[in-house]
Structures are given as C-alpha cells and as structure tokens.
N, CA, C and O atoms as a CHARMM CRD file, in Angstrom:
* protein
*
  284
    1    1 MET  N     -6.41700  15.63300  26.21100 PROA 1      0.00000
    2    1 MET  CA    -6.17500  15.26400  24.68900 PROA 1      0.00000
    3    1 MET  C     -5.50300  14.89800  24.03600 PROA 1      0.00000
    4    1 MET  O     -4.47000  15.49500  23.73700 PROA 1      0.00000
    5    2 THR  N     -5.90400  13.59800  23.50300 PROA 2      0.00000
    6    2 THR  CA    -4.25900  12.93700  22.77700 PROA 2      0.00000
    7    2 THR  C     -4.96400  13.70300  21.72600 PROA 2      0.00000
    8    2 THR  O     -6.03600  14.30900  21.72000 PROA 2      0.00000
    9    3 ARG  N     -3.61800  13.40100  20.42300 PROA 3      0.00000
   10    3 ARG  CA    -3.63100  13.87000  19.30400 PROA 3      0.00000
   11    3 ARG  C     -2.94600  12.28400  19.04500 PROA 3      0.00000
   12    3 ARG  O     -2.09900  11.68900  19.71000 PROA 3      0.00000
   13    4 THR  N     -3.80900  11.80200  17.58300 PROA 4      0.00000
   14    4 THR  CA    -3.71900  10.46000  17.52400 PROA 4      0.00000
   15    4 THR  C     -3.54200  11.09300  15.19400 PROA 4      0.00000
   16    4 THR  O     -4.20900  11.85300  14.49200 PROA 4      0.00000
   17    5 SER  N     -2.08500  10.04500  14.88000 PROA 5      0.00000
   18    5 SER  CA    -2.03200  10.34400  13.40200 PROA 5      0.00000
   19    5 SER  C     -3.04000   9.11400  12.87900 PROA 5      0.00000
   20    5 SER  O     -3.44900   8.01300  13.24900 PROA 5      0.00000
   21    6 PRO  N     -3.16700  10.09000  11.72600 PROA 6      0.00000
   22    6 PRO  CA    -3.90300   8.57700  11.01600 PROA 6      0.00000
   23    6 PRO  C     -3.10700   7.08900  10.46900 PROA 6      0.00000
   24    6 PRO  O     -2.28400   7.53000   9.66700 PROA 6      0.00000
   25    7 PRO  N     -2.97900   5.92800  10.49000 PROA 7      0.00000
   26    7 PRO  CA    -2.61200   5.31800   9.44400 PROA 7      0.00000
   27    7 PRO  C     -1.04500   6.00000   9.09100 PROA 7      0.00000
   28    7 PRO  O     -0.72500   7.01700   9.70800 PROA 7      0.00000
   29    8 PRO  N     -0.08200   5.39700   8.07000 PROA 8      0.00000
   30    8 PRO  CA     0.60200   5.44700   6.86200 PROA 8      0.00000
   31    8 PRO  C      0.14600   5.08100   6.26700 PROA 8      0.00000
   32    8 PRO  O      0.14000   5.87200   5.32400 PROA 8      0.00000
   33    9 PHE  N     -0.60400   3.92400   5.93500 PROA 9      0.00000
   34    9 PHE  CA    -1.46000   3.66200   4.56800 PROA 9      0.00000
   35    9 PHE  C     -2.52500   5.07400   4.19200 PROA 9      0.00000
   36    9 PHE  O     -2.31500   6.04800   3.46900 PROA 9      0.00000
   37   10 GLU  N     -3.19300   4.86000   4.65600 PROA 10     0.00000
   38   10 GLU  CA    -4.65900   6.06700   4.52800 PROA 10     0.00000
   39   10 GLU  C     -3.45300   7.70400   4.04300 PROA 10     0.00000
   40   10 GLU  O     -4.13400   8.58500   3.51800 PROA 10     0.00000
   41   11 VAL  N     -1.81500   8.11000   4.18800 PROA 11     0.00000
   42   11 VAL  CA    -1.76500   9.43000   3.85500 PROA 11     0.00000
   43   11 VAL  C     -0.43200   8.64100   3.30200 PROA 11     0.00000
   44   11 VAL  O      0.62900   9.18900   3.60300 PROA 11     0.00000
   45   12 LEU  N     -0.36700   7.76800   2.74700 PROA 12     0.00000
   46   12 LEU  CA     0.68900   7.92100   1.68700 PROA 12     0.00000
   47   12 LEU  C      1.41500   9.24000   0.53200 PROA 12     0.00000
   48   12 LEU  O      2.37500   9.99300   0.69300 PROA 12     0.00000
   49   13 PRO  N      0.47000   9.07100  -0.59900 PROA 13     0.00000
   50   13 PRO  CA     0.94600  10.25300  -1.20000 PROA 13     0.00000
   51   13 PRO  C      1.65600  12.23700   0.11700 PROA 13     0.00000
   52   13 PRO  O      2.56500  12.98200  -0.24900 PROA 13     0.00000
   53   14 GLU  N      1.14700  12.34900   0.93000 PROA 14     0.00000
   54   14 GLU  CA     2.02700  13.14800   2.12100 PROA 14     0.00000
   55   14 GLU  C      2.72900  12.57700   2.64400 PROA 14     0.00000
   56   14 GLU  O      2.87600  13.16300   3.71700 PROA 14     0.00000
   57   15 ILE  N      3.61500  11.34800   2.61100 PROA 15     0.00000
   58   15 ILE  CA     4.39400  11.24000   3.18100 PROA 15     0.00000
   59   15 ILE  C      5.82500  10.79500   2.45800 PROA 15     0.00000
   60   15 ILE  O      7.00500  10.90300   2.78900 PROA 15     0.00000
   61   16 LYS  N      5.02900  10.15600   1.13100 PROA 16     0.00000
   62   16 LYS  CA     5.77700  10.40000  -0.64500 PROA 16     0.00000
   63   16 LYS  C      5.96500  11.85500  -0.77800 PROA 16     0.00000
   64   16 LYS  O      6.95000  12.10600  -1.47300 PROA 16     0.00000
   65   17 LEU  N      5.45900  12.70900  -0.42100 PROA 17     0.00000
   66   17 LEU  CA     6.45300  14.89500  -0.92000 PROA 17     0.00000
   67   17 LEU  C      6.88000  13.58600   0.39700 PROA 17     0.00000
   68   17 LEU  O      6.94900  12.37600   0.18300 PROA 17     0.00000
   69   18 ARG  N      7.05800  14.11900   1.40800 PROA 18     0.00000
   70   18 ARG  CA     8.16600  14.72600   3.14300 PROA 18     0.00000
   71   18 ARG  C      9.39900  13.43500   2.29300 PROA 18     0.00000
   72   18 ARG  O     10.34400  14.02700   1.77200 PROA 18     0.00000
   73   19 THR  N      9.43600  12.44300   2.19000 PROA 19     0.00000
   74   19 THR  CA    10.35500  11.68100   2.27700 PROA 19     0.00000
   75   19 THR  C     11.45000  11.73500   1.04200 PROA 19     0.00000
   76   19 THR  O     12.65000  11.46200   0.99800 PROA 19     0.00000
   77   20 GLY  N     10.08400  12.41900  -0.38100 PROA 20     0.00000
   78   20 GLY  CA    11.67100  11.99600  -1.70500 PROA 20     0.00000
   79   20 GLY  C     11.50300  10.72300  -1.75500 PROA 20     0.00000
   80   20 GLY  O     10.54000  10.06700  -1.35900 PROA 20     0.00000
   81   21 ASN  N     12.72100  10.28400  -2.38800 PROA 21     0.00000
   82   21 ASN  CA    12.84200   9.06700  -3.11600 PROA 21     0.00000
   83   21 ASN  C     13.81900   7.81300  -1.94500 PROA 21     0.00000
   84   21 ASN  O     14.50200   6.84200  -2.27300 PROA 21     0.00000
   85   22 LEU  N     13.45500   8.44500  -0.35300 PROA 22     0.00000
   86   22 LEU  CA    14.05800   7.73500   0.53000 PROA 22     0.00000
   87   22 LEU  C     12.86100   6.31200   0.19700 PROA 22     0.00000
   88   22 LEU  O     11.77800   6.32000  -0.38700 PROA 22     0.00000
   89   23 PRO  N     13.74600   5.01800   0.95400 PROA 23     0.00000
   90   23 PRO  CA    13.01200   3.70000   0.44200 PROA 23     0.00000
   91   23 PRO  C     12.00100   3.92400   1.52100 PROA 23     0.00000
   92   23 PRO  O     12.23800   4.52100   2.57100 PROA 23     0.00000
   93   24 LEU  N     10.75200   3.34800   1.14800 PROA 24     0.00000
   94   24 LEU  CA     9.60100   3.17800   2.42200 PROA 24     0.00000
   95   24 LEU  C      9.15700   1.54100   2.54400 PROA 24     0.00000
   96   24 LEU  O      9.16000   0.59200   1.76000 PROA 24     0.00000
   97   25 VAL  N      8.78700   1.73300   3.92200 PROA 25     0.00000
   98   25 VAL  CA     7.97900  -0.02700   3.89900 PROA 25     0.00000
   99   25 VAL  C      6.99400   0.57400   4.96300 PROA 25     0.00000
  100   25 VAL  O      7.37600   1.05800   6.02800 PROA 25     0.00000
  101   26 VAL  N      4.95000   0.44500   4.33500 PROA 26     0.00000
  102   26 VAL  CA     4.71200   0.14700   4.71200 PROA 26     0.00000
  103   26 VAL  C      3.58700  -0.74500   4.94100 PROA 26     0.00000
  104   26 VAL  O      2.86200  -0.86300   3.95300 PROA 26     0.00000
  105   27 GLN  N      3.07700  -1.71900   6.46000 PROA 27     0.00000
  106   27 GLN  CA     2.46700  -2.05900   6.55900 PROA 27     0.00000
  107   27 GLN  C      0.51300  -1.90700   6.26400 PROA 27     0.00000
  108   27 GLN  O     -0.27700  -1.09500   6.74600 PROA 27     0.00000
  109   28 VAL  N      0.34000  -2.75800   5.54600 PROA 28     0.00000
  110   28 VAL  CA    -1.43400  -2.76300   5.28100 PROA 28     0.00000
  111   28 VAL  C     -2.46000  -4.58200   5.18400 PROA 28     0.00000
  112   28 VAL  O     -2.42100  -5.73800   4.76400 PROA 28     0.00000
  113   29 ASN  N     -3.23600  -3.59200   5.92900 PROA 29     0.00000
  114   29 ASN  CA    -3.98700  -4.86000   5.24000 PROA 29     0.00000
  115   29 ASN  C     -4.54600  -5.54200   4.19800 PROA 29     0.00000
  116   29 ASN  O     -3.91900  -5.15700   3.21000 PROA 29     0.00000
  117   30 PHE  N     -5.15900  -6.13400   3.94200 PROA 30     0.00000
  118   30 PHE  CA    -4.83900  -6.95900   2.65700 PROA 30     0.00000
  119   30 PHE  C     -6.35300  -5.84300   2.35900 PROA 30     0.00000
  120   30 PHE  O     -6.13300  -4.71000   1.93000 PROA 30     0.00000
  121   31 PRO  N     -8.01700  -6.35100   2.66400 PROA 31     0.00000
  122   31 PRO  CA    -8.87300  -5.67500   1.87700 PROA 31     0.00000
  123   31 PRO  C     -7.91900  -4.04400   2.03100 PROA 31     0.00000
  124   31 PRO  O     -8.24400  -3.24000   1.15700 PROA 31     0.00000
  125   32 ASP  N     -7.38400  -3.79500   2.52000 PROA 32     0.00000
  126   32 ASP  CA    -7.23200  -2.21300   1.89500 PROA 32     0.00000
  127   32 ASP  C     -6.21900  -2.00300   0.86000 PROA 32     0.00000
  128   32 ASP  O     -6.10200  -1.15900  -0.02900 PROA 32     0.00000
  129   33 PHE  N     -5.27300  -3.37100   1.35800 PROA 33     0.00000
  130   33 PHE  CA    -4.39600  -2.65100  -0.80700 PROA 33     0.00000
  131   33 PHE  C     -5.16800  -3.14300  -1.78700 PROA 33     0.00000
  132   33 PHE  O     -4.96000  -2.70500  -2.91800 PROA 33     0.00000
  133   34 LEU  N     -6.22500  -4.15300  -1.59100 PROA 34     0.00000
  134   34 LEU  CA    -6.85700  -4.69400  -2.99300 PROA 34     0.00000
  135   34 LEU  C     -7.67600  -3.35400  -2.95200 PROA 34     0.00000
  136   34 LEU  O     -7.80400  -3.20100  -4.16700 PROA 34     0.00000
  137   35 LEU  N     -8.35600  -2.21500  -2.35800 PROA 35     0.00000
  138   35 LEU  CA    -9.28600  -1.23000  -2.66600 PROA 35     0.00000
  139   35 LEU  C     -8.51000  -0.56600  -3.50000 PROA 35     0.00000
  140   35 LEU  O     -8.71900  -0.31700  -4.68700 PROA 35     0.00000
  141   36 ALA  N     -6.97700  -0.09200  -2.37800 PROA 36     0.00000
  142   36 ALA  CA    -5.92900   0.99600  -3.48500 PROA 36     0.00000
  143   36 ALA  C     -5.96300   0.69800  -4.60500 PROA 36     0.00000
  144   36 ALA  O     -6.40100   1.43000  -5.49300 PROA 36     0.00000
  145   37 LEU  N     -5.29900  -0.94300  -4.83900 PROA 37     0.00000
  146   37 LEU  CA    -4.89900  -0.87100  -5.52900 PROA 37     0.00000
  147   37 LEU  C     -5.94000  -0.66500  -6.93900 PROA 37     0.00000
  148   37 LEU  O     -5.50000  -0.09200  -7.93600 PROA 37     0.00000
  149   38 GLU  N     -7.96400  -1.43100  -6.86300 PROA 38     0.00000
  150   38 GLU  CA    -8.42100  -1.29000  -7.81300 PROA 38     0.00000
  151   38 GLU  C     -8.90900  -0.01900  -8.36700 PROA 38     0.00000
  152   38 GLU  O     -9.41300   0.21500  -9.46600 PROA 38     0.00000
  153   39 ALA  N     -8.56500   1.00600  -7.04100 PROA 39     0.00000
  154   39 ALA  CA    -8.64800   2.65000  -7.05400 PROA 39     0.00000
  155   39 ALA  C     -7.84700   3.27000  -7.93900 PROA 39     0.00000
  156   39 ALA  O     -8.16100   4.34400  -8.45200 PROA 39     0.00000
  157   40 HSD  N     -6.49200   2.50600  -8.25100 PROA 40     0.00000
  158   40 HSD  CA    -5.05100   2.83600  -8.43400 PROA 40     0.00000
  159   40 HSD  C     -4.40400   3.83600  -7.46800 PROA 40     0.00000
  160   40 HSD  O     -3.60600   4.59900  -8.01300 PROA 40     0.00000
  161   41 ARG  N     -4.52600   3.94500  -6.54800 PROA 41     0.00000
  162   41 ARG  CA    -4.68900   4.99900  -5.61900 PROA 41     0.00000
  163   41 ARG  C     -2.99800   4.17700  -4.65800 PROA 41     0.00000
  164   41 ARG  O     -2.44100   4.53800  -3.62200 PROA 41     0.00000
  165   42 LEU  N     -2.78700   3.40500  -5.30000 PROA 42     0.00000
  166   42 LEU  CA    -0.92000   3.02600  -4.50300 PROA 42     0.00000
  167   42 LEU  C      0.29100   3.65300  -5.24300 PROA 42     0.00000
  168   42 LEU  O      0.92900   3.21000  -6.19900 PROA 42     0.00000
  169   43 PRO  N      0.42500   4.71600  -4.59700 PROA 43     0.00000
  170   43 PRO  CA     2.12600   5.77900  -5.15900 PROA 43     0.00000
  171   43 PRO  C      3.31300   4.44400  -5.24600 PROA 43     0.00000
  172   43 PRO  O      3.45500   3.59100  -4.37000 PROA 43     0.00000
  173   44 GLY  N      3.83800   4.50300  -6.11300 PROA 44     0.00000
  174   44 GLY  CA     5.33600   3.95800  -6.31300 PROA 44     0.00000
  175   44 GLY  C      6.35000   4.38800  -5.50000 PROA 44     0.00000
  176   44 GLY  O      6.35700   5.47100  -4.91400 PROA 44     0.00000
  177   45 GLY  N      7.68600   3.08500  -5.43500 PROA 45     0.00000
  178   45 GLY  CA     8.28000   3.68600  -4.51200 PROA 45     0.00000
  179   45 GLY  C      8.41900   3.08800  -3.46400 PROA 45     0.00000
  180   45 GLY  O      9.55700   3.00400  -3.00200 PROA 45     0.00000
  181   46 ILE  N      7.46500   2.57400  -2.86800 PROA 46     0.00000
  182   46 ILE  CA     7.07400   1.91900  -1.67000 PROA 46     0.00000
  183   46 ILE  C      7.01600   0.35400  -1.40400 PROA 46     0.00000
  184   46 ILE  O      6.68400  -0.30400  -2.39000 PROA 46     0.00000
  185   47 LEU  N      7.35000  -0.53700   0.06200 PROA 47     0.00000
  186   47 LEU  CA     7.56500  -1.73100  -0.59700 PROA 47     0.00000
  187   47 LEU  C      6.10000  -1.67000   0.55000 PROA 47     0.00000
  188   47 LEU  O      5.93000  -0.87800   1.47600 PROA 47     0.00000
  189   48 TYR  N      5.06700  -2.94300   0.02900 PROA 48     0.00000
  190   48 TYR  CA     3.99300  -2.81100   1.26100 PROA 48     0.00000
  191   48 TYR  C      3.88400  -4.50800   1.37700 PROA 48     0.00000
  192   48 TYR  O      3.43900  -5.35900   0.60700 PROA 48     0.00000
  193   49 LYS  N      4.46800  -4.56700   2.62900 PROA 49     0.00000
  194   49 LYS  CA     3.72100  -5.55100   3.44700 PROA 49     0.00000
  195   49 LYS  C      2.41400  -5.98800   3.62900 PROA 49     0.00000
  196   49 LYS  O      1.62700  -5.41400   4.38200 PROA 49     0.00000
  197   50 VAL  N      2.11200  -7.10000   2.89400 PROA 50     0.00000
  198   50 VAL  CA    -0.20300  -7.02700   3.68600 PROA 50     0.00000
  199   50 VAL  C     -0.01400  -8.23300   4.11000 PROA 50     0.00000
  200   50 VAL  O      0.43900  -9.34100   3.82000 PROA 50     0.00000
  201   51 LEU  N     -0.59500  -7.52900   5.01000 PROA 51     0.00000
  202   51 LEU  CA    -1.07100  -8.46000   5.70100 PROA 51     0.00000
  203   51 LEU  C     -2.43900  -9.30800   5.90200 PROA 51     0.00000
  204   51 LEU  O     -3.61600  -9.01600   5.69000 PROA 51     0.00000
  205   52 GLY  N     -1.85800 -10.38600   6.36000 PROA 52     0.00000
  206   52 GLY  CA    -4.08000 -11.48900   6.44100 PROA 52     0.00000
  207   52 GLY  C     -4.44700 -11.71300   5.10600 PROA 52     0.00000
  208   52 GLY  O     -5.61600 -11.46400   4.81100 PROA 52     0.00000
  209   53 VAL  N     -3.43800 -12.27400   3.94900 PROA 53     0.00000
  210   53 VAL  CA    -3.65300 -12.22200   3.03600 PROA 53     0.00000
  211   53 VAL  C     -4.61000 -13.76800   2.50400 PROA 53     0.00000
  212   53 VAL  O     -3.93600 -14.79300   2.40300 PROA 53     0.00000
  213   54 PRO  N     -5.86700 -13.84400   2.24500 PROA 54     0.00000
  214   54 PRO  CA    -5.88100 -14.74600   3.11100 PROA 54     0.00000
  215   54 PRO  C     -5.36800 -16.47700   2.24600 PROA 54     0.00000
  216   54 PRO  O     -5.65700 -17.55400   2.76700 PROA 54     0.00000
  217   55 ASP  N     -4.88900 -16.40500   1.41100 PROA 55     0.00000
  218   55 ASP  CA    -3.51100 -18.17900   0.68500 PROA 55     0.00000
  219   55 ASP  C     -2.82800 -17.91700  -0.91600 PROA 55     0.00000
  220   55 ASP  O     -3.10200 -17.06000  -1.75500 PROA 55     0.00000
  221   56 SER  N     -2.36500 -18.43700  -0.92600 PROA 56     0.00000
  222   56 SER  CA    -1.06700 -18.05700  -1.81200 PROA 56     0.00000
  223   56 SER  C     -1.56400 -17.84600  -3.38900 PROA 56     0.00000
  224   56 SER  O     -0.94700 -17.07400  -4.12300 PROA 56     0.00000
  225   57 ASN  N     -2.99700 -18.76500  -3.96200 PROA 57     0.00000
  226   57 ASN  CA    -3.66000 -18.29400  -4.54600 PROA 57     0.00000
  227   57 ASN  C     -3.59800 -17.21900  -4.62200 PROA 57     0.00000
  228   57 ASN  O     -2.97400 -16.80000  -5.59700 PROA 57     0.00000
  229   58 THR  N     -4.23900 -16.12200  -3.59200 PROA 58     0.00000
  230   58 THR  CA    -4.75600 -14.71900  -3.81700 PROA 58     0.00000
  231   58 THR  C     -3.62100 -14.29700  -3.49400 PROA 58     0.00000
  232   58 THR  O     -3.75100 -13.09000  -3.29400 PROA 58     0.00000
  233   59 ALA  N     -2.67000 -14.57700  -3.34400 PROA 59     0.00000
  234   59 ALA  CA    -1.59700 -13.57600  -3.40500 PROA 59     0.00000
  235   59 ALA  C     -1.14300 -14.14400  -4.38700 PROA 59     0.00000
  236   59 ALA  O     -0.10800 -14.10400  -3.72100 PROA 59     0.00000
  237   60 ASN  N     -0.86900 -14.63100  -5.29500 PROA 60     0.00000
  238   60 ASN  CA    -0.18000 -14.85100  -6.48700 PROA 60     0.00000
  239   60 ASN  C     -1.35800 -14.40800  -7.67600 PROA 60     0.00000
  240   60 ASN  O     -1.05700 -14.00500  -8.80000 PROA 60     0.00000
  241   61 ARG  N     -2.69900 -14.57000  -7.18600 PROA 61     0.00000
  242   61 ARG  CA    -2.91400 -13.65600  -8.21900 PROA 61     0.00000
  243   61 ARG  C     -3.63400 -12.00200  -8.11000 PROA 61     0.00000
  244   61 ARG  O     -4.63900 -11.62800  -8.71400 PROA 61     0.00000
  245   62 VAL  N     -2.80900 -11.20300  -7.18100 PROA 62     0.00000
  246   62 VAL  CA    -2.87400 -10.21700  -6.63400 PROA 62     0.00000
  247   62 VAL  C     -1.75300  -9.46200  -7.25500 PROA 62     0.00000
  248   62 VAL  O     -1.75600  -8.30200  -7.66600 PROA 62     0.00000
  249   63 MET  N     -0.57100 -10.54400  -7.24100 PROA 63     0.00000
  250   63 MET  CA     0.65100  -9.64800  -7.60200 PROA 63     0.00000
  251   63 MET  C      0.73600 -10.21300  -9.17500 PROA 63     0.00000
  252   63 MET  O      1.69200  -9.74600  -9.79200 PROA 63     0.00000
  253   64 ASP  N     -0.07400 -11.10500  -9.89400 PROA 64     0.00000
  254   64 ASP  CA    -0.78700 -10.95200 -11.19100 PROA 64     0.00000
  255   64 ASP  C     -0.56900  -9.23400 -11.32900 PROA 64     0.00000
  256   64 ASP  O      0.46800  -8.60900 -11.55100 PROA 64     0.00000
  257   65 ARG  N     -2.35400  -8.60500 -11.04300 PROA 65     0.00000
  258   65 ARG  CA    -2.65100  -7.13600 -10.75400 PROA 65     0.00000
  259   65 ARG  C     -1.14500  -6.60900 -10.39800 PROA 65     0.00000
  260   65 ARG  O     -0.37400  -6.25600 -11.29100 PROA 65     0.00000
  261   66 VAL  N     -0.89500  -6.59500  -9.41000 PROA 66     0.00000
  262   66 VAL  CA     0.42200  -5.74100  -9.11300 PROA 66     0.00000
  263   66 VAL  C      1.34500  -5.45200 -10.08400 PROA 66     0.00000
  264   66 VAL  O      1.87400  -4.35200 -10.24200 PROA 66     0.00000
  265   67 HSD  N      1.50000  -6.24600 -10.60600 PROA 67     0.00000
  266   67 HSD  CA     2.76300  -6.67200 -12.07600 PROA 67     0.00000
  267   67 HSD  C      2.59800  -5.79700 -13.21800 PROA 67     0.00000
  268   67 HSD  O      3.38600  -5.03000 -13.77300 PROA 67     0.00000
  269   68 ALA  N      1.45100  -6.07700 -13.42600 PROA 68     0.00000
  270   68 ALA  CA     0.91800  -4.96600 -14.30900 PROA 68     0.00000
  271   68 ALA  C     -0.24900  -3.64900 -13.73900 PROA 68     0.00000
  272   68 ALA  O     -1.25800  -3.39200 -14.39600 PROA 68     0.00000
  273   69 TYR  N      0.15600  -2.78600 -12.21500 PROA 69     0.00000
  274   69 TYR  CA    -0.16600  -1.98200 -12.48100 PROA 69     0.00000
  275   69 TYR  C      0.13300  -0.76400 -13.01300 PROA 69     0.00000
  276   69 TYR  O      1.24400  -0.95100 -13.51000 PROA 69     0.00000
  277   70 ARG  N     -0.15400   0.30100 -13.20300 PROA 70     0.00000
  278   70 ARG  CA     0.67600   1.74500 -13.71500 PROA 70     0.00000
  279   70 ARG  C     -0.69900   2.97100 -13.51400 PROA 70     0.00000
  280   70 ARG  O     -1.81800   3.04200 -14.02200 PROA 70     0.00000
  281   71 LEU  N     -0.05800   3.70900 -12.65800 PROA 71     0.00000
  282   71 LEU  CA    -0.54900   4.91900 -12.35500 PROA 71     0.00000
  283   71 LEU  C     -0.72400   5.61400 -14.08700 PROA 71     0.00000
  284   71 LEU  O     -1.16000   6.75300 -14.25400 PROA 71     0.00000
C-alpha cells in the first residue's frame, strides 16, 4: 500500500502552522489559485508560483486583485 500526500497547495494552512515564519514557495495551477483567491483562502507569507496563466493581460488583472487581497 502506497501512502500519498495531498498537494501542498491543498494543505497550506497546516503547512504554515508547522513552518511559522519560514519563507515558503508553492506551485499551483492557475484555476486552483484563482478559486482560492476568490474564496479568500490564500494564507499570507507564501510566494505562489502560478502555472498555466493564460496570458499576460490575465496575469496583470489577477495581480491587481492579489494586491488588493486581504484576509
């Protein structure tokens, strides 16, 4: 039997509790990042490497939302 772990993006609050102020970099696919952004489920203190952003205009629009993001 093989034990598999969920992707880090799915358990970020738990990871942040364990790591405290340690800087983290997490890869996430664009649709998952956007859903978490809209649901206000993005912990701070993490560098999100977002994969699969459709184009630079989309990236700029989403970054405007990220800059305005508050939990």
